[in-house]
C-alpha positions as CSV (number, residue, x, y, z in Angstrom):
1,M,-59.5,52.6,35.5
2,K,-58.9,56.0,33.8
3,I,-55.8,56.4,36.0
4,L,-54.2,53.1,35.0
5,F,-54.9,53.8,31.2
6,E,-53.3,57.2,31.7
7,T,-50.1,55.6,33.5
8,I,-49.7,53.3,30.6
9,A,-50.0,55.9,28.0
10,N,-47.1,57.8,29.7
11,Y,-45.2,54.6,30.8
12,T,-41.5,55.0,29.9
13,Y,-38.6,52.5,29.4
14,S,-37.0,54.1,32.5
15,D,-40.2,53.5,34.2
16,F,-40.0,49.9,33.2
17,L,-36.5,49.5,34.3
18,S,-37.4,51.0,37.8
19,D,-40.4,48.6,38.1
20,L,-38.2,45.6,36.8
21,I,-35.6,46.0,39.7
22,L,-38.6,46.4,42.1
23,V,-40.0,43.2,40.7
24,G,-36.7,41.4,41.3
25,I,-36.3,42.6,44.9
26,A,-39.9,41.5,45.7
27,Y,-39.3,38.2,44.4
28,G,-36.0,37.8,46.1
29,Y,-37.5,38.9,49.4
30,V,-40.6,36.3,49.0
31,L,-38.1,33.5,48.1
32,I,-36.2,34.2,51.3
33,T,-39.2,34.4,53.7
34,I,-40.3,30.9,52.4
35,L,-37.1,29.1,51.9
36,V,-35.5,30.1,55.3
37,P,-38.2,28.7,57.4
38,V,-38.7,25.6,55.3
39,Y,-34.9,24.9,55.6
40,L,-35.0,25.4,59.4
41,K,-37.9,23.2,59.8
42,K,-36.1,20.4,57.7
43,R,-33.4,20.8,60.3
44,G,-35.3,20.6,63.3
45,L,-34.7,24.2,64.2
46,L,-38.4,25.3,63.8
47,S,-41.6,23.5,64.5
48,K,-44.1,23.1,61.7
49,F,-46.3,25.8,63.4
50,A,-43.5,28.3,63.9
51,A,-42.3,27.5,60.3
52,R,-45.9,28.3,59.0
53,K,-46.5,31.3,61.3
54,T,-43.0,32.8,60.0
55,V,-44.0,32.4,56.4
56,H,-47.4,33.8,57.3
57,L,-45.9,36.7,58.9
58,L,-43.0,37.7,56.7
59,S,-43.8,36.6,53.1
60,G,-46.8,38.9,52.7
61,L,-45.1,42.0,54.0
62,V,-44.0,42.2,50.2
63,V,-47.4,44.2,49.7
64,L,-45.6,47.0,51.1
65,T,-43.6,47.5,47.8
66,V,-46.9,47.8,45.7
67,P,-47.3,51.5,46.1
68,F,-43.8,52.2,44.8
69,F,-44.5,50.6,41.5
70,I,-44.9,53.0,38.7
71,L,-47.4,50.7,37.0
72,P,-49.0,48.4,39.9
73,L,-50.0,45.6,37.5
74,H,-46.3,44.2,38.0
75,A,-47.3,43.5,41.4
76,V,-50.4,41.5,40.3
77,F,-48.3,39.0,38.5
78,I,-46.1,38.7,41.8
79,A,-49.1,38.0,43.8
80,L,-50.2,35.5,41.0
81,T,-47.1,33.7,41.1
82,M,-47.0,33.0,44.8
83,T,-50.7,31.9,44.4
84,V,-49.9,29.3,41.6
85,V,-46.8,28.0,43.7
86,V,-48.9,27.5,46.9
87,Y,-51.7,25.9,44.7
88,Y,-49.3,23.2,43.5
89,S,-47.8,22.8,47.0
90,A,-49.2,19.4,47.9
91,K,-48.6,16.1,49.7
92,D,-48.4,14.2,46.3
93,S,-46.7,16.9,44.2
94,S,-44.3,15.8,41.7
95,V,-42.1,18.9,42.5
96,K,-39.8,18.0,45.4
97,Q,-39.4,21.6,46.5
98,L,-43.4,22.0,46.3
99,Q,-43.9,18.8,48.4
100,E,-41.3,20.2,51.1
101,L,-43.2,23.2,51.2
102,Y,-46.4,21.4,52.0
103,E,-44.8,19.3,54.6
104,S,-43.1,22.0,56.3
105,I,-46.0,24.4,56.9
106,G,-49.1,22.1,56.2
107,E,-51.7,21.9,59.2
108,E,-53.5,18.8,60.3
109,A,-56.8,20.4,59.0
110,E,-55.3,20.4,55.6
111,E,-54.6,16.6,55.7
112,S,-57.7,15.9,54.1
113,V,-57.3,17.9,51.0
114,G,-53.6,17.3,51.0
115,R,-52.8,21.0,50.0
116,L,-52.0,24.2,51.5
117,Q,-55.4,25.3,52.0
118,G,-54.8,28.5,54.3
119,P,-51.9,29.6,52.5
120,F,-53.6,29.4,49.1
121,H,-56.5,31.6,50.4
122,Y,-53.8,34.0,51.9
123,S,-52.2,34.1,48.4
124,L,-55.4,34.4,46.4
125,S,-56.8,37.1,48.6
126,I,-53.7,39.1,48.0
127,T,-53.9,38.6,44.3
128,I,-57.6,39.7,44.1
129,L,-57.2,42.7,46.1
130,I,-54.2,44.1,44.5
131,A,-55.7,43.3,41.0
132,I,-58.7,45.1,41.8
133,F,-57.0,48.2,43.2
134,A,-54.3,48.2,40.5
135,V,-57.0,48.4,37.7
136,F,-59.8,50.4,39.4
137,A,-58.1,52.5,42.4
138,P,-54.2,52.5,42.0
139,D,-54.2,55.9,43.8
140,Q,-55.8,54.4,46.9
141,L,-53.7,51.2,47.4
142,Y,-53.7,52.0,51.1
143,F,-56.9,50.1,51.3
144,P,-56.1,46.5,50.4
145,I,-52.5,47.0,52.2
146,C,-54.6,47.4,55.4
147,G,-56.6,44.6,54.9
148,I,-53.9,42.4,53.9
149,L,-51.3,43.6,56.7
150,I,-54.4,42.7,59.3
151,M,-54.5,39.3,57.7
152,I,-50.7,38.9,57.8
153,V,-49.7,40.3,61.2
154,S,-52.9,40.7,63.3
155,D,-54.0,37.4,62.5
156,T,-50.7,35.9,63.6
157,F,-50.2,37.7,66.9
158,A,-53.9,36.8,67.9
159,S,-53.3,33.3,67.2
160,L,-49.9,33.0,69.3
161,V,-51.4,35.3,72.0
162,G,-54.7,33.3,72.1
163,K,-52.9,30.0,72.3
164,K,-50.5,31.0,75.0
165,Y,-52.5,33.3,77.1
166,G,-56.3,32.9,76.1
167,R,-58.5,31.9,78.9
168,I,-61.8,33.3,78.0
169,K,-63.1,31.3,75.0
170,I,-65.4,32.4,72.4
171,A,-66.9,29.4,70.6
172,L,-69.3,30.0,67.7
173,P,-70.2,26.3,66.7
174,Y,-71.0,27.1,62.9
175,T,-67.7,28.4,62.3
176,G,-66.1,25.2,63.5
177,S,-63.3,27.4,65.3
178,Q,-62.6,28.4,68.9
179,R,-61.2,31.8,69.5
180,T,-60.4,33.8,72.7
181,L,-61.1,37.2,74.1
182,E,-57.4,37.7,74.7
183,G,-56.6,36.7,71.1
184,S,-59.5,38.9,69.7
185,L,-58.2,42.1,71.5
186,T,-54.8,41.4,70.5
187,F,-56.1,41.2,67.0
188,F,-58.0,44.5,67.2
189,V,-55.1,46.5,69.0
190,S,-52.5,45.3,66.5
191,A,-54.9,45.9,63.6
192,F,-55.6,49.5,64.6
193,I,-51.7,50.4,65.1
194,L,-51.0,48.6,61.7
195,C,-53.9,50.5,59.9
196,F,-53.2,53.8,61.5
197,L,-49.4,53.6,60.4
198,A,-50.4,52.4,56.9
199,F,-52.8,55.1,56.2
200,Y,-50.7,57.8,57.7
201,I,-47.4,56.8,55.8
202,F,-48.9,56.1,52.5
203,G,-51.9,58.5,52.7
204,L,-50.5,61.5,54.5
205,F,-46.7,61.4,55.5
206,S,-45.3,60.2,52.0
207,P,-48.3,59.7,49.7
208,I,-46.2,59.0,46.5
209,N,-49.0,58.4,44.0
210,Q,-51.8,57.8,46.3
211,K,-54.8,60.2,47.3
212,I,-53.9,62.4,50.3
213,L,-55.7,61.8,53.5
214,T,-56.0,64.0,56.6
215,L,-55.1,63.0,60.0
216,E,-58.7,62.8,61.2
217,L,-59.4,60.3,58.0
218,V,-56.4,58.2,59.0
219,F,-57.7,57.8,62.5
220,V,-61.2,57.1,61.4
221,Y,-60.2,54.8,58.7
222,A,-57.7,52.9,61.1
223,L,-60.4,52.3,63.7
224,V,-63.3,51.2,61.3
225,T,-60.9,48.9,59.4
226,S,-59.5,47.5,62.7
227,L,-63.1,46.9,64.0
228,T,-64.2,45.3,60.9
229,G,-61.3,43.0,60.6
230,T,-61.9,41.7,64.2
231,V,-65.4,40.9,63.9
232,V,-64.9,39.4,60.3
233,E,-62.1,37.2,61.9
234,L,-64.2,36.1,64.7
235,L,-67.1,34.8,62.6
236,S,-65.0,33.1,60.0
237,R,-63.9,29.7,59.7
238,S,-60.0,29.3,60.4
239,T,-59.3,27.6,57.2
240,F,-61.1,30.7,55.3
241,D,-60.2,33.7,57.4
242,D,-57.1,34.1,55.0
243,L,-59.8,34.9,52.4
244,T,-62.8,36.5,54.2
245,V,-60.6,38.8,56.5
246,P,-58.6,40.8,54.0
247,I,-61.3,41.1,51.3
248,A,-64.4,41.7,53.5
249,T,-62.4,44.3,55.5
250,T,-61.0,46.1,52.4
251,M,-64.2,46.3,50.7
252,V,-66.2,47.6,53.6
253,I,-63.9,50.5,54.5
254,Y,-63.3,51.4,50.8
255,I,-67.2,51.5,50.2
256,L,-67.7,53.4,53.2
257,A,-64.9,55.8,52.3
258,S,-66.5,56.3,49.0
259,I,-69.9,57.0,50.0
260,T,-68.9,59.4,52.8
261,R,-66.7,61.8,50.6
């Protein structure tokens, strides 16, 4: 929190303008990645599954802008806006656009609640993680970025590979979900690559205002994060993994990194 207070104390009008431009870019990107798949779904050019996965895969990548904010609290407001919009996207919403969003990317499992349960957890987890690290560890944002990227990309790839090529089933009755070995391996491999790149770019190659990492730490952090994410995803219910995977994975690697320094 000391770093946050120091940043606020030294925050200038020029810094504000720089952050404001980045806020505009971030909002514009998120709108495009949501509105385009919804439009294509309405025109029959995308299936509901493809539209949902496209939004899931692309919209959350806005998290990559977070380390570039001089005051990362701005990123919290962006994530919170997404969370509120998704929360009110429902089958019976009085706002036409929010109703169309639900109809375009809603899953059968969400019919009983009439809301975008998975995407809400997705947005909520991003908001929680960015808020925690923006306040308490703004110089270690690569941890939540890795946890969120795993949820965004690895979960999507694992789902696609599992549905198309999955042969070896992994059924854990208490999760109410069925995974495949092929999907879980895809999750792990893609998660390791993503985490290695994120830790390397933001912690070693171009740390900006982040704590600098060594190449050895980049490898170890990537390995532990990807393994943790794979296990948590395997043990989570499909309607809650967008919440459990990024939060649990991020906190595990952050705590381990803190106590082993």
